C-alpha positions as a Markdown table, in Angstrom:
| # | Residue | x | y | z |
|---|---|---|---|---|
| 1 | Met | -3.0 | -12.7 | -16.4 |
| 2 | Lys | 0.8 | -12.4 | -16.1 |
| 3 | Ile | 0.9 | -9.1 | -18.1 |
| 4 | Thr | -1.9 | -7.7 | -16.0 |
| 5 | Lys | 0.1 | -8.4 | -12.8 |
| 6 | Ile | 3.2 | -6.8 | -14.3 |
| 7 | Ile | 1.2 | -3.7 | -15.2 |
| 8 | Tyr | -0.4 | -3.6 | -11.8 |
| 9 | Tyr | 2.9 | -3.9 | -9.9 |
| 10 | Ile | 4.8 | -1.4 | -12.0 |
| 11 | Ser | 2.0 | 1.2 | -11.8 |
| 12 | Thr | 1.5 | 0.6 | -8.1 |
| 13 | Val | 5.2 | 0.7 | -7.3 |
| 14 | Leu | 5.6 | 4.0 | -9.2 |
| 15 | Leu | 2.6 | 5.4 | -7.5 |
| 16 | Thr | 4.0 | 4.4 | -4.2 |
| 17 | Leu | 7.3 | 6.0 | -4.9 |
| 18 | Leu | 5.6 | 9.2 | -6.0 |
| 19 | Met | 3.5 | 9.3 | -2.8 |
| 20 | Leu | 6.6 | 8.5 | -0.6 |
| 21 | Phe | 8.5 | 11.3 | -2.3 |
| 22 | Ser | 5.5 | 13.6 | -1.8 |
| 23 | Ala | 5.0 | 12.7 | 1.9 |
| 24 | Gly | 8.8 | 13.0 | 2.4 |
| 25 | Met | 8.7 | 16.5 | 1.1 |
| 26 | Tyr | 5.9 | 17.3 | 3.5 |
| 27 | Phe | 7.9 | 16.1 | 6.4 |
| 28 | Phe | 11.4 | 17.1 | 5.5 |
| 29 | Asn | 10.9 | 20.2 | 3.4 |
| 30 | His | 8.1 | 21.8 | 5.4 |
| 31 | Ala | 9.0 | 25.4 | 4.7 |
| 32 | Glu | 8.7 | 25.0 | 0.9 |
| 33 | Val | 5.6 | 22.9 | 1.1 |
| 34 | Ala | 4.0 | 25.5 | 3.5 |
| 35 | Leu | 4.7 | 28.2 | 1.0 |
| 36 | Met | 3.1 | 26.2 | -1.8 |
| 37 | Phe | 0.0 | 25.5 | 0.4 |
| 38 | Thr | -0.2 | 29.2 | 1.3 |
| 39 | Asn | -0.1 | 30.0 | -2.5 |
| 40 | Phe | -3.0 | 27.6 | -3.0 |
| 41 | Gly | -4.9 | 29.2 | -0.2 |
| 42 | Tyr | -4.8 | 26.1 | 2.0 |
| 43 | Pro | -4.0 | 26.2 | 5.7 |
| 44 | Thr | -0.6 | 25.0 | 6.5 |
| 45 | Tyr | -1.7 | 22.9 | 9.5 |
| 46 | Ile | -3.0 | 20.2 | 7.2 |
| 47 | Ile | 0.5 | 19.4 | 5.8 |
| 48 | Tyr | 1.5 | 16.8 | 8.3 |
| 49 | Pro | -1.9 | 15.1 | 8.5 |
| 50 | Tyr | -2.1 | 15.0 | 4.7 |
| 51 | Ala | 1.3 | 13.4 | 4.6 |
| 52 | Ile | 0.2 | 10.8 | 7.1 |
| 53 | Val | -3.0 | 10.1 | 5.1 |
| 54 | Lys | -0.9 | 9.6 | 1.9 |
| 55 | Leu | 1.2 | 7.0 | 3.8 |
| 56 | Leu | -1.9 | 5.3 | 5.1 |
| 57 | Gly | -3.4 | 5.2 | 1.6 |
| 58 | Ile | -0.3 | 3.5 | 0.2 |
| 59 | Thr | -0.3 | 1.1 | 3.2 |
| 60 | Val | -3.9 | 0.1 | 2.4 |
| 61 | Leu | -3.2 | -0.5 | -1.3 |
| 62 | Trp | -0.3 | -2.9 | -0.4 |
| 63 | Leu | -1.4 | -4.6 | 2.8 |
| 64 | Phe | -5.2 | -4.7 | 3.0 |
| 65 | Ser | -7.3 | -7.3 | 1.2 |
| 66 | Asn | -10.6 | -5.7 | 2.2 |
| 67 | Lys | -12.1 | -4.5 | -1.1 |
| 68 | Val | -14.1 | -1.7 | 0.5 |
| 69 | Ile | -11.1 | -0.2 | 2.2 |
| 70 | Lys | -9.1 | -0.4 | -1.0 |
| 71 | Glu | -11.9 | 1.3 | -2.9 |
| 72 | Trp | -11.8 | 4.1 | -0.4 |
| 73 | Ala | -8.1 | 4.5 | -0.7 |
| 74 | Tyr | -8.2 | 4.6 | -4.5 |
| 75 | Ala | -11.1 | 7.1 | -4.3 |
| 76 | Gly | -9.2 | 9.3 | -1.8 |
| 77 | Phe | -6.2 | 9.4 | -4.0 |
| 78 | Phe | -8.4 | 10.1 | -7.1 |
| 79 | Phe | -9.9 | 13.1 | -5.5 |
| 80 | Ala | -6.6 | 14.3 | -4.0 |
| 81 | Phe | -5.0 | 14.2 | -7.5 |
| 82 | Ile | -7.9 | 15.9 | -9.2 |
| 83 | Leu | -7.9 | 18.7 | -6.6 |
| 84 | Ala | -4.1 | 19.0 | -6.8 |
| 85 | Phe | -4.3 | 19.3 | -10.6 |
| 86 | Phe | -6.9 | 22.1 | -10.4 |
| 87 | Ala | -5.1 | 23.8 | -7.5 |
| 88 | His | -2.0 | 24.1 | -9.7 |
| 89 | Ile | -4.1 | 25.3 | -12.7 |
| 90 | Met | -5.8 | 27.9 | -10.5 |
| 91 | Ile | -2.5 | 29.5 | -9.4 |
| 92 | Asn | -1.0 | 29.0 | -12.8 |
| 93 | Asp | 2.4 | 27.7 | -11.5 |
| 94 | Gly | 2.8 | 25.1 | -14.3 |
| 95 | Glu | 3.4 | 22.3 | -11.7 |
| 96 | Gln | 0.3 | 20.1 | -12.6 |
| 97 | Ala | 2.4 | 17.4 | -14.3 |
| 98 | Gly | 2.9 | 15.5 | -11.0 |
| 99 | Ala | -0.8 | 15.4 | -10.4 |
| 100 | Ile | -1.4 | 14.1 | -13.9 |
| 101 | Leu | 1.2 | 11.5 | -13.6 |
| 102 | Ala | -0.2 | 10.4 | -10.2 |
| 103 | Leu | -3.7 | 10.2 | -11.7 |
| 104 | Ile | -2.5 | 8.1 | -14.6 |
| 105 | Leu | -0.6 | 5.7 | -12.4 |
| 106 | Leu | -3.6 | 5.5 | -10.0 |
| 107 | Ile | -6.0 | 4.7 | -12.9 |
| 108 | Ile | -3.7 | 2.0 | -14.3 |
| 109 | Ser | -3.2 | 0.5 | -10.9 |
| 110 | Tyr | -6.9 | 0.5 | -10.1 |
| 111 | Phe | -8.1 | -1.1 | -13.4 |
| 112 | Ser | -5.3 | -3.6 | -13.6 |
| 113 | Gln | -6.1 | -4.7 | -10.0 |
| 114 | Lys | -9.8 | -5.0 | -10.9 |
| 115 | Lys | -8.8 | -7.1 | -14.0 |
| 116 | Met | -6.6 | -9.4 | -11.8 |
| 117 | Leu | -9.4 | -9.9 | -9.3 |
| 118 | Asn | -11.8 | -10.8 | -12.0 |
| 119 | Gly | -9.3 | -13.3 | -13.5 |
| 120 | Lys | -9.1 | -11.7 | -16.9 |
| 121 | Asn | -6.0 | -11.3 | -19.0 |
């Protein structure tokens, strides 16, 4: 159980840092992010709401004990990372590594949390 907790906390902390960095870029480097969103074909008006949703998702992962809400947060991140990966692939900018890393951390966090809740090592 101890190793599972360590894996959970490391993966969730790294995922949190990645999301905080991403949301920070959305707020503090808006011009560069707007250019990236334009290249993806996304409207730029979703940048700030998307940053807020990322912060809310991280808040849910850390502070909420309701299983259903946590499942929704994990699912939202999963789809966001999959879509980000394919968006980078479609414009061929070679920047999909962040989405892959985020997806790996998310999957590790999710399954280690499930293992902890079930009381397995």
